[in-house]
PDBQT receptor file of N, H, CA, C and O in Angstrom, charges set to zero:
ATOM      1  N   MET A   1      32.785  15.896 -76.283  1.00  0.00    +0.000 N 
ATOM      2  CA  MET A   1      31.667  15.879 -77.163  1.00  0.00    +0.000 C 
ATOM      3  C   MET A   1      30.326  16.143 -76.426  1.00  0.00    +0.000 C 
ATOM      4  O   MET A   1      29.405  16.723 -77.001  1.00  0.00    +0.000 OA
ATOM      5  N   LYS A   2      30.235  15.726 -75.194  1.00  0.00    +0.000 N 
ATOM      6  H   LYS A   2      30.983  15.254 -74.727  1.00  0.00    +0.000 HD
ATOM      7  CA  LYS A   2      28.956  16.035 -74.511  1.00  0.00    +0.000 C 
ATOM      8  C   LYS A   2      28.835  17.458 -74.273  1.00  0.00    +0.000 C 
ATOM      9  O   LYS A   2      27.700  17.927 -74.366  1.00  0.00    +0.000 OA
ATOM     10  N   GLU A   3      29.905  18.320 -73.950  1.00  0.00    +0.000 N 
ATOM     11  H   GLU A   3      30.826  17.939 -73.875  1.00  0.00    +0.000 HD
ATOM     12  CA  GLU A   3      29.765  19.671 -73.826  1.00  0.00    +0.000 C 
ATOM     13  C   GLU A   3      29.160  20.363 -74.960  1.00  0.00    +0.000 C 
ATOM     14  O   GLU A   3      28.320  21.248 -74.795  1.00  0.00    +0.000 OA
ATOM     15  N   PHE A   4      29.610  19.940 -76.228  1.00  0.00    +0.000 N 
ATOM     16  H   PHE A   4      30.292  19.221 -76.361  1.00  0.00    +0.000 HD
ATOM     17  CA  PHE A   4      29.152  20.433 -77.469  1.00  0.00    +0.000 C 
ATOM     18  C   PHE A   4      27.616  20.232 -77.613  1.00  0.00    +0.000 C 
ATOM     19  O   PHE A   4      26.851  21.102 -78.028  1.00  0.00    +0.000 OA
ATOM     20  N   ASN A   5      27.237  18.913 -77.199  1.00  0.00    +0.000 N 
ATOM     21  H   ASN A   5      27.858  18.205 -76.862  1.00  0.00    +0.000 HD
ATOM     22  CA  ASN A   5      25.888  18.607 -77.365  1.00  0.00    +0.000 C 
ATOM     23  C   ASN A   5      25.038  19.351 -76.411  1.00  0.00    +0.000 C 
ATOM     24  O   ASN A   5      23.868  19.545 -76.741  1.00  0.00    +0.000 OA
ATOM     25  N   LYS A   6      25.461  19.793 -75.281  1.00  0.00    +0.000 N 
ATOM     26  H   LYS A   6      26.412  19.636 -75.013  1.00  0.00    +0.000 HD
ATOM     27  CA  LYS A   6      24.709  20.594 -74.316  1.00  0.00    +0.000 C 
ATOM     28  C   LYS A   6      24.459  22.044 -74.951  1.00  0.00    +0.000 C 
ATOM     29  O   LYS A   6      23.493  22.749 -74.660  1.00  0.00    +0.000 OA
ATOM     30  N   LEU A   7      25.436  22.376 -75.833  1.00  0.00    +0.000 N 
ATOM     31  H   LEU A   7      26.220  21.802 -76.069  1.00  0.00    +0.000 HD
ATOM     32  CA  LEU A   7      25.271  23.829 -76.486  1.00  0.00    +0.000 C 
ATOM     33  C   LEU A   7      24.391  23.701 -77.813  1.00  0.00    +0.000 C 
ATOM     34  O   LEU A   7      24.042  24.659 -78.502  1.00  0.00    +0.000 OA
ATOM     35  N   GLY A   8      24.129  22.536 -78.027  1.00  0.00    +0.000 N 
ATOM     36  H   GLY A   8      24.412  21.757 -77.467  1.00  0.00    +0.000 HD
ATOM     37  CA  GLY A   8      23.223  22.339 -79.473  1.00  0.00    +0.000 C 
ATOM     38  C   GLY A   8      24.023  21.992 -80.609  1.00  0.00    +0.000 C 
ATOM     39  O   GLY A   8      23.519  21.932 -81.730  1.00  0.00    +0.000 OA
ATOM     40  N   LEU A   9      25.429  21.721 -80.363  1.00  0.00    +0.000 N 
ATOM     41  H   LEU A   9      25.838  21.769 -79.452  1.00  0.00    +0.000 HD
ATOM     42  CA  LEU A   9      26.136  21.457 -81.533  1.00  0.00    +0.000 C 
ATOM     43  C   LEU A   9      26.408  19.898 -81.670  1.00  0.00    +0.000 C 
ATOM     44  O   LEU A   9      26.828  19.203 -80.745  1.00  0.00    +0.000 OA
ATOM     45  N   TYR A  10      26.121  19.454 -82.908  1.00  0.00    +0.000 N 
ATOM     46  H   TYR A  10      25.780  20.018 -83.660  1.00  0.00    +0.000 HD
ATOM     47  CA  TYR A  10      26.232  18.040 -83.141  1.00  0.00    +0.000 C 
ATOM     48  C   TYR A  10      27.020  17.797 -84.461  1.00  0.00    +0.000 C 
ATOM     49  O   TYR A  10      27.093  18.667 -85.329  1.00  0.00    +0.000 OA
ATOM     50  N   HIS A  11      27.585  16.621 -84.568  1.00  0.00    +0.000 N 
ATOM     51  H   HIS A  11      27.526  15.914 -83.863  1.00  0.00    +0.000 HD
ATOM     52  CA  HIS A  11      28.304  16.351 -85.850  1.00  0.00    +0.000 C 
ATOM     53  C   HIS A  11      27.378  15.462 -86.664  1.00  0.00    +0.000 C 
ATOM     54  O   HIS A  11      26.600  14.648 -86.167  1.00  0.00    +0.000 OA
ATOM     55  N   ARG A  12      27.538  15.701 -88.000  1.00  0.00    +0.000 N 
ATOM     56  H   ARG A  12      28.169  16.363 -88.404  1.00  0.00    +0.000 HD
ATOM     57  CA  ARG A  12      26.801  15.120 -89.106  1.00  0.00    +0.000 C 
ATOM     58  C   ARG A  12      27.609  14.620 -90.149  1.00  0.00    +0.000 C 
ATOM     59  O   ARG A  12      28.780  14.995 -90.212  1.00  0.00    +0.000 OA
ATOM     60  N   ILE A  13      27.113  13.755 -91.049  1.00  0.00    +0.000 N 
ATOM     61  H   ILE A  13      26.162  13.450 -90.997  1.00  0.00    +0.000 HD
ATOM     62  CA  ILE A  13      27.912  13.492 -92.168  1.00  0.00    +0.000 C 
ATOM     63  C   ILE A  13      27.547  14.603 -93.245  1.00  0.00    +0.000 C 
ATOM     64  O   ILE A  13      26.405  15.021 -93.438  1.00  0.00    +0.000 OA
ATOM     65  N   ALA A  14      28.702  15.022 -93.923  1.00  0.00    +0.000 N 
ATOM     66  H   ALA A  14      29.630  14.683 -93.765  1.00  0.00    +0.000 HD
ATOM     67  CA  ALA A  14      28.537  16.078 -94.801  1.00  0.00    +0.000 C 
ATOM     68  C   ALA A  14      27.722  15.604 -96.076  1.00  0.00    +0.000 C 
ATOM     69  O   ALA A  14      27.730  14.445 -96.490  1.00  0.00    +0.000 OA
ATOM     70  N   ARG A  15      26.989  16.698 -96.665  1.00  0.00    +0.000 N 
ATOM     71  H   ARG A  15      26.983  17.640 -96.328  1.00  0.00    +0.000 HD
ATOM     72  CA  ARG A  15      26.291  16.196 -97.903  1.00  0.00    +0.000 C 
ATOM     73  C   ARG A  15      27.174  16.180 -98.945  1.00  0.00    +0.000 C 
ATOM     74  O   ARG A  15      28.145  16.937 -98.929  1.00  0.00    +0.000 OA
ATOM     75  N   LYS A  16      26.955  15.348 -99.941  1.00  0.00    +0.000 N 
ATOM     76  H   LYS A  16      26.166  14.734 -99.954  1.00  0.00    +0.000 HD
ATOM     77  CA  LYS A  16      27.940  15.191-101.106  1.00  0.00    +0.000 C 
ATOM     78  C   LYS A  16      27.656  16.210-102.020  1.00  0.00    +0.000 C 
ATOM     79  O   LYS A  16      26.491  16.507-102.284  1.00  0.00    +0.000 OA
ATOM     80  N   LYS A  17      28.718  16.835-102.581  1.00  0.00    +0.000 N 
ATOM     81  H   LYS A  17      29.665  16.594-102.366  1.00  0.00    +0.000 HD
ATOM     82  CA  LYS A  17      28.534  17.907-103.473  1.00  0.00    +0.000 C 
ATOM     83  C   LYS A  17      28.227  17.379-105.007  1.00  0.00    +0.000 C 
ATOM     84  O   LYS A  17      28.703  16.312-105.396  1.00  0.00    +0.000 OA
ATOM     85  N   PRO A  18      27.472  18.130-105.771  1.00  0.00    +0.000 N 
ATOM     86  CA  PRO A  18      26.920  17.600-107.026  1.00  0.00    +0.000 C 
ATOM     87  C   PRO A  18      27.952  17.539-107.998  1.00  0.00    +0.000 C 
ATOM     88  O   PRO A  18      28.889  18.333-107.909  1.00  0.00    +0.000 OA
ATOM     89  N   TYR A  19      27.906  16.656-108.965  1.00  0.00    +0.000 N 
ATOM     90  H   TYR A  19      27.145  16.011-109.038  1.00  0.00    +0.000 HD
ATOM     91  CA  TYR A  19      28.686  16.518-110.039  1.00  0.00    +0.000 C 
ATOM     92  C   TYR A  19      28.322  17.587-111.113  1.00  0.00    +0.000 C 
ATOM     93  O   TYR A  19      27.194  18.080-111.099  1.00  0.00    +0.000 OA
ATOM     94  N   LEU A  20      29.260  17.966-112.059  1.00  0.00    +0.000 N 
ATOM     95  H   LEU A  20      30.176  17.566-112.070  1.00  0.00    +0.000 HD
ATOM     96  CA  LEU A  20      28.988  18.773-113.089  1.00  0.00    +0.000 C 
ATOM     97  C   LEU A  20      28.096  18.194-114.082  1.00  0.00    +0.000 C 
ATOM     98  O   LEU A  20      28.165  17.001-114.376  1.00  0.00    +0.000 OA
ATOM     99  N   THR A  21      27.248  19.006-114.617  1.00  0.00    +0.000 N 
ATOM    100  H   THR A  21      27.191  19.975-114.378  1.00  0.00    +0.000 HD
ATOM    101  CA  THR A  21      26.332  18.524-115.696  1.00  0.00    +0.000 C 
ATOM    102  C   THR A  21      27.049  18.655-116.979  1.00  0.00    +0.000 C 
ATOM    103  O   THR A  21      27.987  19.443-117.102  1.00  0.00    +0.000 OA
ATOM    104  N   GLU A  22      26.612  17.873-117.976  1.00  0.00    +0.000 N 
ATOM    105  H   GLU A  22      25.850  17.233-117.877  1.00  0.00    +0.000 HD
ATOM    106  CA  GLU A  22      27.229  18.047-119.314  1.00  0.00    +0.000 C 
ATOM    107  C   GLU A  22      27.274  19.422-119.844  1.00  0.00    +0.000 C 
ATOM    108  O   GLU A  22      28.286  19.832-120.412  1.00  0.00    +0.000 OA
ATOM    109  N   ARG A  23      26.096  20.241-119.666  1.00  0.00    +0.000 N 
ATOM    110  H   ARG A  23      25.274  19.908-119.204  1.00  0.00    +0.000 HD
ATOM    111  CA  ARG A  23      26.141  21.464-120.044  1.00  0.00    +0.000 C 
ATOM    112  C   ARG A  23      27.158  22.426-119.323  1.00  0.00    +0.000 C 
ATOM    113  O   ARG A  23      27.701  23.343-119.939  1.00  0.00    +0.000 OA
ATOM    114  N   GLN A  24      27.384  22.183-118.024  1.00  0.00    +0.000 N 
ATOM    115  H   GLN A  24      26.943  21.438-117.523  1.00  0.00    +0.000 HD
ATOM    116  CA  GLN A  24      28.309  23.010-117.270  1.00  0.00    +0.000 C 
ATOM    117  C   GLN A  24      29.708  22.691-117.765  1.00  0.00    +0.000 C 
ATOM    118  O   GLN A  24      30.526  23.600-117.913  1.00  0.00    +0.000 OA
ATOM    119  N   ARG A  25      30.012  21.397-118.031  1.00  0.00    +0.000 N 
ATOM    120  H   ARG A  25      29.348  20.659-117.911  1.00  0.00    +0.000 HD
ATOM    121  CA  ARG A  25      31.244  20.965-118.624  1.00  0.00    +0.000 C 
ATOM    122  C   ARG A  25      31.557  21.822-119.917  1.00  0.00    +0.000 C 
ATOM    123  O   ARG A  25      32.568  22.514-120.037  1.00  0.00    +0.000 OA
ATOM    124  N   ILE A  26      30.663  21.702-120.773  1.00  0.00    +0.000 N 
ATOM    125  H   ILE A  26      29.842  21.139-120.675  1.00  0.00    +0.000 HD
ATOM    126  CA  ILE A  26      30.701  22.420-121.992  1.00  0.00    +0.000 C 
ATOM    127  C   ILE A  26      31.045  23.833-121.860  1.00  0.00    +0.000 C 
ATOM    128  O   ILE A  26      31.986  24.318-122.488  1.00  0.00    +0.000 OA
ATOM    129  N   ASN A  27      30.228  24.586-120.971  1.00  0.00    +0.000 N 
ATOM    130  H   ASN A  27      29.464  24.192-120.460  1.00  0.00    +0.000 HD
ATOM    131  CA  ASN A  27      30.313  26.063-120.839  1.00  0.00    +0.000 C 
ATOM    132  C   ASN A  27      31.719  26.338-120.227  1.00  0.00    +0.000 C 
ATOM    133  O   ASN A  27      32.331  27.357-120.549  1.00  0.00    +0.000 OA
ATOM    134  N   ARG A  28      32.241  25.426-119.339  1.00  0.00    +0.000 N 
ATOM    135  H   ARG A  28      31.744  24.598-119.078  1.00  0.00    +0.000 HD
ATOM    136  CA  ARG A  28      33.603  25.731-118.702  1.00  0.00    +0.000 C 
ATOM    137  C   ARG A  28      34.701  25.530-119.695  1.00  0.00    +0.000 C 
ATOM    138  O   ARG A  28      35.715  26.228-119.689  1.00  0.00    +0.000 OA
ATOM    139  N   PHE A  29      34.478  24.528-120.581  1.00  0.00    +0.000 N 
ATOM    140  H   PHE A  29      33.655  23.961-120.585  1.00  0.00    +0.000 HD
ATOM    141  CA  PHE A  29      35.467  24.326-121.590  1.00  0.00    +0.000 C 
ATOM    142  C   PHE A  29      35.521  25.539-122.518  1.00  0.00    +0.000 C 
ATOM    143  O   PHE A  29      36.593  26.067-122.816  1.00  0.00    +0.000 OA
ATOM    144  N   LYS A  30      34.364  25.956-122.958  1.00  0.00    +0.000 N 
ATOM    145  H   LYS A  30      33.494  25.527-122.716  1.00  0.00    +0.000 HD
ATOM    146  CA  LYS A  30      34.306  27.151-123.822  1.00  0.00    +0.000 C 
ATOM    147  C   LYS A  30      34.964  28.320-123.157  1.00  0.00    +0.000 C 
ATOM    148  O   LYS A  30      35.730  29.043-123.794  1.00  0.00    +0.000 OA
ATOM    149  N   PHE A  31      34.689  28.525-121.895  1.00  0.00    +0.000 N 
ATOM    150  H   PHE A  31      34.066  27.937-121.378  1.00  0.00    +0.000 HD
ATOM    151  CA  PHE A  31      35.306  29.683-121.198  1.00  0.00    +0.000 C 
ATOM    152  C   PHE A  31      36.651  29.580-121.214  1.00  0.00    +0.000 C 
ATOM    153  O   PHE A  31      37.327  30.580-121.455  1.00  0.00    +0.000 OA
ATOM    154  N   ALA A  32      37.250  28.325-120.954  1.00  0.00    +0.000 N 
ATOM    155  H   ALA A  32      36.702  27.512-120.758  1.00  0.00    +0.000 HD
ATOM    156  CA  ALA A  32      38.700  28.166-120.749  1.00  0.00    +0.000 C 
ATOM    157  C   ALA A  32      39.463  28.326-122.285  1.00  0.00    +0.000 C 
ATOM    158  O   ALA A  32      40.565  28.849-122.453  1.00  0.00    +0.000 OA
ATOM    159  N   THR A  33      38.721  27.828-123.199  1.00  0.00    +0.000 N 
ATOM    160  H   THR A  33      37.826  27.403-123.063  1.00  0.00    +0.000 HD
ATOM    161  CA  THR A  33      39.472  28.011-124.520  1.00  0.00    +0.000 C 
ATOM    162  C   THR A  33      39.360  29.480-125.064  1.00  0.00    +0.000 C 
ATOM    163  O   THR A  33      40.236  29.898-125.820  1.00  0.00    +0.000 OA
ATOM    164  N   ASN A  34      38.294  30.277-124.694  1.00  0.00    +0.000 N 
ATOM    165  H   ASN A  34      37.582  29.938-124.079  1.00  0.00    +0.000 HD
ATOM    166  CA  ASN A  34      38.341  31.567-125.056  1.00  0.00    +0.000 C 
ATOM    167  C   ASN A  34      39.284  32.405-124.257  1.00  0.00    +0.000 C 
ATOM    168  O   ASN A  34      39.705  33.486-124.670  1.00  0.00    +0.000 OA
ATOM    169  N   CYS A  35      39.607  31.885-123.106  1.00  0.00    +0.000 N 
ATOM    170  H   CYS A  35      39.265  31.008-122.771  1.00  0.00    +0.000 HD
ATOM    171  CA  CYS A  35      40.526  32.855-122.280  1.00  0.00    +0.000 C 
ATOM    172  C   CYS A  35      41.958  32.307-122.200  1.00  0.00    +0.000 C 
ATOM    173  O   CYS A  35      42.735  32.783-121.372  1.00  0.00    +0.000 OA
ATOM    174  N   GLU A  36      42.350  31.284-123.064  1.00  0.00    +0.000 N 
ATOM    175  H   GLU A  36      41.719  30.897-123.737  1.00  0.00    +0.000 HD
ATOM    176  CA  GLU A  36      43.671  30.768-122.826  1.00  0.00    +0.000 C 
ATOM    177  C   GLU A  36      44.799  31.677-123.293  1.00  0.00    +0.000 C 
ATOM    178  O   GLU A  36      45.964  31.493-122.939  1.00  0.00    +0.000 OA
ATOM    179  N   ASP A  37      44.417  32.663-124.100  1.00  0.00    +0.000 N 
ATOM    180  H   ASP A  37      43.471  32.813-124.388  1.00  0.00    +0.000 HD
ATOM    181  CA  ASP A  37      45.526  33.625-124.569  1.00  0.00    +0.000 C 
ATOM    182  C   ASP A  37      45.495  34.859-123.721  1.00  0.00    +0.000 C 
ATOM    183  O   ASP A  37      46.229  35.803-124.012  1.00  0.00    +0.000 OA
ATOM    184  N   PHE A  38      44.646  34.910-122.633  1.00  0.00    +0.000 N 
ATOM    185  H   PHE A  38      44.051  34.143-122.397  1.00  0.00    +0.000 HD
ATOM    186  CA  PHE A  38      44.711  36.211-121.771  1.00  0.00    +0.000 C 
ATOM    187  C   PHE A  38      46.059  36.396-121.124  1.00  0.00    +0.000 C 
ATOM    188  O   PHE A  38      46.706  35.459-120.658  1.00  0.00    +0.000 OA
ATOM    189  N   GLY A  39      46.415  37.542-121.120  1.00  0.00    +0.000 N 
ATOM    190  H   GLY A  39      45.889  38.304-121.498  1.00  0.00    +0.000 HD
ATOM    191  CA  GLY A  39      47.725  37.932-120.355  1.00  0.00    +0.000 C 
ATOM    192  C   GLY A  39      47.350  38.337-118.821  1.00  0.00    +0.000 C 
ATOM    193  O   GLY A  39      46.206  38.423-118.375  1.00  0.00    +0.000 OA
ATOM    194  N   PHE A  40      48.434  38.541-118.190  1.00  0.00    +0.000 N 
ATOM    195  H   PHE A  40      49.363  38.471-118.553  1.00  0.00    +0.000 HD
ATOM    196  CA  PHE A  40      48.356  39.016-116.801  1.00  0.00    +0.000 C 
ATOM    197  C   PHE A  40      47.347  40.299-116.556  1.00  0.00    +0.000 C 
ATOM    198  O   PHE A  40      46.555  40.420-115.621  1.00  0.00    +0.000 OA
ATOM    199  N   ASP A  41      47.567  41.186-117.588  1.00  0.00    +0.000 N 
ATOM    200  H   ASP A  41      48.209  41.088-118.348  1.00  0.00    +0.000 HD
ATOM    201  CA  ASP A  41      46.785  42.555-117.506  1.00  0.00    +0.000 C 
ATOM    202  C   ASP A  41      45.261  42.255-117.475  1.00  0.00    +0.000 C 
ATOM    203  O   ASP A  41      44.522  42.801-116.656  1.00  0.00    +0.000 OA
ATOM    204  N   LYS A  42      44.830  41.381-118.387  1.00  0.00    +0.000 N 
ATOM    205  H   LYS A  42      45.430  40.938-119.053  1.00  0.00    +0.000 HD
ATOM    206  CA  LYS A  42      43.560  41.074-118.709  1.00  0.00    +0.000 C 
ATOM    207  C   LYS A  42      42.904  40.281-117.405  1.00  0.00    +0.000 C 
ATOM    208  O   LYS A  42      41.844  40.621-116.878  1.00  0.00    +0.000 OA
ATOM    209  N   TRP A  43      43.685  39.218-117.002  1.00  0.00    +0.000 N 
ATOM    210  H   TRP A  43      44.546  38.942-117.430  1.00  0.00    +0.000 HD
ATOM    211  CA  TRP A  43      43.231  38.399-115.840  1.00  0.00    +0.000 C 
ATOM    212  C   TRP A  43      43.030  39.290-114.614  1.00  0.00    +0.000 C 
ATOM    213  O   TRP A  43      42.065  39.072-113.881  1.00  0.00    +0.000 OA
ATOM    214  N   SER A  44      43.945  40.350-114.330  1.00  0.00    +0.000 N 
ATOM    215  H   SER A  44      44.729  40.527-114.925  1.00  0.00    +0.000 HD
ATOM    216  CA  SER A  44      43.905  41.070-113.174  1.00  0.00    +0.000 C 
ATOM    217  C   SER A  44      42.815  42.048-113.171  1.00  0.00    +0.000 C 
ATOM    218  O   SER A  44      42.612  42.674-112.131  1.00  0.00    +0.000 OA
ATOM    219  N   ARG A  45      42.052  42.269-114.256  1.00  0.00    +0.000 N 
ATOM    220  H   ARG A  45      42.218  41.761-115.101  1.00  0.00    +0.000 HD
ATOM    221  CA  ARG A  45      40.740  43.003-114.280  1.00  0.00    +0.000 C 
ATOM    222  C   ARG A  45      39.512  42.229-114.125  1.00  0.00    +0.000 C 
ATOM    223  O   ARG A  45      38.416  42.786-114.063  1.00  0.00    +0.000 OA
ATOM    224  N   ILE A  46      39.661  40.937-114.061  1.00  0.00    +0.000 N 
ATOM    225  H   ILE A  46      40.551  40.485-114.112  1.00  0.00    +0.000 HD
ATOM    226  CA  ILE A  46      38.505  39.959-114.111  1.00  0.00    +0.000 C 
ATOM    227  C   ILE A  46      38.217  39.675-112.511  1.00  0.00    +0.000 C 
ATOM    228  O   ILE A  46      39.112  39.424-111.704  1.00  0.00    +0.000 OA
ATOM    229  N   LEU A  47      36.907  39.754-112.214  1.00  0.00    +0.000 N 
ATOM    230  H   LEU A  47      36.180  39.958-112.870  1.00  0.00    +0.000 HD
ATOM    231  CA  LEU A  47      36.506  39.352-110.888  1.00  0.00    +0.000 C 
ATOM    232  C   LEU A  47      35.509  38.114-110.893  1.00  0.00    +0.000 C 
ATOM    233  O   LEU A  47      34.536  38.122-111.646  1.00  0.00    +0.000 OA
ATOM    234  N   PHE A  48      35.742  37.159-110.127  1.00  0.00    +0.000 N 
ATOM    235  H   PHE A  48      36.533  37.153-109.515  1.00  0.00    +0.000 HD
ATOM    236  CA  PHE A  48      34.976  35.954-110.059  1.00  0.00    +0.000 C 
ATOM    237  C   PHE A  48      34.203  36.055-108.679  1.00  0.00    +0.000 C 
ATOM    238  O   PHE A  48      34.775  35.980-107.592  1.00  0.00    +0.000 OA
ATOM    239  N   SER A  49      32.843  36.232-108.844  1.00  0.00    +0.000 N 
ATOM    240  H   SER A  49      32.379  36.293-109.728  1.00  0.00    +0.000 HD
ATOM    241  CA  SER A  49      32.037  36.320-107.659  1.00  0.00    +0.000 C 
ATOM    242  C   SER A  49      31.135  35.310-107.256  1.00  0.00    +0.000 C 
ATOM    243  O   SER A  49      30.349  35.467-106.321  1.00  0.00    +0.000 OA
ATOM    244  N   ASP A  50      31.231  34.164-108.005  1.00  0.00    +0.000 N 
ATOM    245  H   ASP A  50      31.869  34.037-108.764  1.00  0.00    +0.000 HD
ATOM    246  CA  ASP A  50      30.432  32.995-107.615  1.00  0.00    +0.000 C 
ATOM    247  C   ASP A  50      31.291  31.892-107.509  1.00  0.00    +0.000 C 
ATOM    248  O   ASP A  50      31.582  31.242-108.513  1.00  0.00    +0.000 OA
ATOM    249  N   GLU A  51      31.808  31.559-106.192  1.00  0.00    +0.000 N 
ATOM    250  H   GLU A  51      31.572  32.086-105.376  1.00  0.00    +0.000 HD
ATOM    251  CA  GLU A  51      32.670  30.540-106.103  1.00  0.00    +0.000 C 
ATOM    252  C   GLU A  51      32.006  29.350-105.331  1.00  0.00    +0.000 C 
ATOM    253  O   GLU A  51      31.269  29.577-104.371  1.00  0.00    +0.000 OA
ATOM    254  N   MET A  52      32.258  28.154-105.735  1.00  0.00    +0.000 N 
ATOM    255  H   MET A  52      32.856  27.969-106.515  1.00  0.00    +0.000 HD
ATOM    256  CA  MET A  52      31.687  26.926-105.205  1.00  0.00    +0.000 C 
ATOM    257  C   MET A  52      32.670  25.753-105.262  1.00  0.00    +0.000 C 
ATOM    258  O   MET A  52      33.277  25.495-106.301  1.00  0.00    +0.000 OA
ATOM    259  N   GLY A  53      32.817  25.070-104.175  1.00  0.00    +0.000 N 
ATOM    260  H   GLY A  53      32.324  25.279-103.330  1.00  0.00    +0.000 HD
ATOM    261  CA  GLY A  53      33.541  23.759-104.308  1.00  0.00    +0.000 C 
ATOM    262  C   GLY A  53      32.750  22.744-104.955  1.00  0.00    +0.000 C 
ATOM    263  O   GLY A  53      31.546  22.605-104.742  1.00  0.00    +0.000 OA
ATOM    264  N   ILE A  54      33.526  21.931-105.859  1.00  0.00    +0.000 N 
ATOM    265  H   ILE A  54      34.505  22.043-106.032  1.00  0.00    +0.000 HD
ATOM    266  CA  ILE A  54      32.623  20.743-106.384  1.00  0.00    +0.000 C 
ATOM    267  C   ILE A  54      33.316  19.365-106.367  1.00  0.00    +0.000 C 
ATOM    268  O   ILE A  54      34.542  19.327-106.265  1.00  0.00    +0.000 OA
ATOM    269  N   GLN A  55      32.729  18.448-106.444  1.00  0.00    +0.000 N 
ATOM    270  H   GLN A  55      31.733  18.479-106.527  1.00  0.00    +0.000 HD
ATOM    271  CA  GLN A  55      33.226  17.055-106.347  1.00  0.00    +0.000 C 
ATOM    272  C   GLN A  55      33.277  16.466-107.851  1.00  0.00    +0.000 C 
ATOM    273  O   GLN A  55      32.260  16.390-108.541  1.00  0.00    +0.000 OA
ATOM    274  N   THR A  56      34.473  16.081-108.270  1.00  0.00    +0.000 N 
ATOM    275  H   THR A  56      35.299  16.142-107.710  1.00  0.00    +0.000 HD
ATOM    276  CA  THR A  56      34.579  15.732-109.728  1.00  0.00    +0.000 C 
ATOM    277  C   THR A  56      34.697  14.199-109.778  1.00  0.00    +0.000 C 
ATOM    278  O   THR A  56      34.539  13.669-110.877  1.00  0.00    +0.000 OA
ATOM    279  N   GLY A  57      34.956  13.433-108.710  1.00  0.00    +0.000 N 
ATOM    280  H   GLY A  57      35.084  13.864-107.817  1.00  0.00    +0.000 HD
ATOM    281  CA  GLY A  57      35.134  12.026-108.669  1.00  0.00    +0.000 C 
ATOM    282  C   GLY A  57      34.205  11.388-107.602  1.00  0.00    +0.000 C 
ATOM    283  O   GLY A  57      33.330  11.990-106.979  1.00  0.00    +0.000 OA
ATOM    284  N   SER A  58      34.498  10.204-107.500  1.00  0.00    +0.000 N 
ATOM    285  H   SER A  58      35.208   9.715-108.007  1.00  0.00    +0.000 HD
ATOM    286  CA  SER A  58      33.658   9.403-106.537  1.00  0.00    +0.000 C 
ATOM    287  C   SER A  58      34.524   9.347-105.063  1.00  0.00    +0.000 C 
ATOM    288  O   SER A  58      35.734   9.121-105.030  1.00  0.00    +0.000 OA
ATOM    289  N   ASN A  59      33.822   9.553-104.044  1.00  0.00    +0.000 N 
ATOM    290  H   ASN A  59      32.839   9.737-104.070  1.00  0.00    +0.000 HD
ATOM    291  CA  ASN A  59      34.522   9.530-102.820  1.00  0.00    +0.000 C 
ATOM    292  C   ASN A  59      33.572   8.940-101.822  1.00  0.00    +0.000 C 
ATOM    293  O   ASN A  59      32.628   9.555-101.327  1.00  0.00    +0.000 OA
ATOM    294  N   ASP A  60      33.946   7.529-101.532  1.00  0.00    +0.000 N 
ATOM    295  H   ASP A  60      34.713   7.030-101.934  1.00  0.00    +0.000 HD
ATOM    296  CA  ASP A  60      32.915   6.731-100.634  1.00  0.00    +0.000 C 
ATOM    297  C   ASP A  60      33.150   7.017 -99.108  1.00  0.00    +0.000 C 
ATOM    298  O   ASP A  60      32.385   6.564 -98.256  1.00  0.00    +0.000 OA
ATOM    299  N   ARG A  61      34.213   7.766 -98.810  1.00  0.00    +0.000 N 
ATOM    300  H   ARG A  61      34.834   8.134 -99.502  1.00  0.00    +0.000 HD
ATOM    301  CA  ARG A  61      34.570   7.979 -97.402  1.00  0.00    +0.000 C 
ATOM    302  C   ARG A  61      33.533   8.989 -96.788  1.00  0.00    +0.000 C 
ATOM    303  O   ARG A  61      33.022   9.916 -97.417  1.00  0.00    +0.000 OA
ATOM    304  N   LYS A  62      33.317   8.710 -95.600  1.00  0.00    +0.000 N 
ATOM    305  H   LYS A  62      33.731   7.958 -95.089  1.00  0.00    +0.000 HD
ATOM    306  CA  LYS A  62      32.201   9.652 -94.923  1.00  0.00    +0.000 C 
ATOM    307  C   LYS A  62      33.015  10.847 -94.479  1.00  0.00    +0.000 C 
ATOM    308  O   LYS A  62      34.122  10.719 -93.957  1.00  0.00    +0.000 OA
ATOM    309  N   VAL A  63      32.447  11.985 -94.696  1.00  0.00    +0.000 N 
ATOM    310  H   VAL A  63      31.548  12.089 -95.120  1.00  0.00    +0.000 HD
ATOM    311  CA  VAL A  63      33.151  13.177 -94.110  1.00  0.00    +0.000 C 
ATOM    312  C   VAL A  63      32.240  13.826 -93.056  1.00  0.00    +0.000 C 
ATOM    313  O   VAL A  63      31.076  14.088 -93.360  1.00  0.00    +0.000 OA
ATOM    314  N   TRP A  64      32.669  14.069 -91.961  1.00  0.00    +0.000 N 
ATOM    315  H   TRP A  64      33.614  13.856 -91.714  1.00  0.00    +0.000 HD
ATOM    316  CA  TRP A  64      32.032  14.418 -90.849  1.00  0.00    +0.000 C 
ATOM    317  C   TRP A  64      32.040  16.138 -90.721  1.00  0.00    +0.000 C 
ATOM    318  O   TRP A  64      33.051  16.756 -91.056  1.00  0.00    +0.000 OA
ATOM    319  N   VAL A  65      31.122  16.675 -90.332  1.00  0.00    +0.000 N 
ATOM    320  H   VAL A  65      30.301  16.174 -90.060  1.00  0.00    +0.000 HD
ATOM    321  CA  VAL A  65      31.196  18.173 -90.182  1.00  0.00    +0.000 C 
ATOM    322  C   VAL A  65      30.500  18.544 -88.775  1.00  0.00    +0.000 C 
ATOM    323  O   VAL A  65      30.430  19.718 -88.412  1.00  0.00    +0.000 OA
TER     324      VAL A  65
C-alpha cells in the first residue's frame, strides 16, 4: 500500500449511485411496454449509447475503490 501512496494512488470509499426518480421509472416502464413485442430483427438494429450503472436498493456496506 505504501508503494501505491508514493505514486499518488490512494483508496477511497466509492460514491453512492443515485436512485431512479419517479419520472425516470415512468419513462423506463413506458419504453419497456412499447418494446415488449419487438423481435430479434428489430432489437438488433437498436443501439444504446448511454449506459450507466444504478443502485436500486439500499446498501450500507462501504465499497472501496
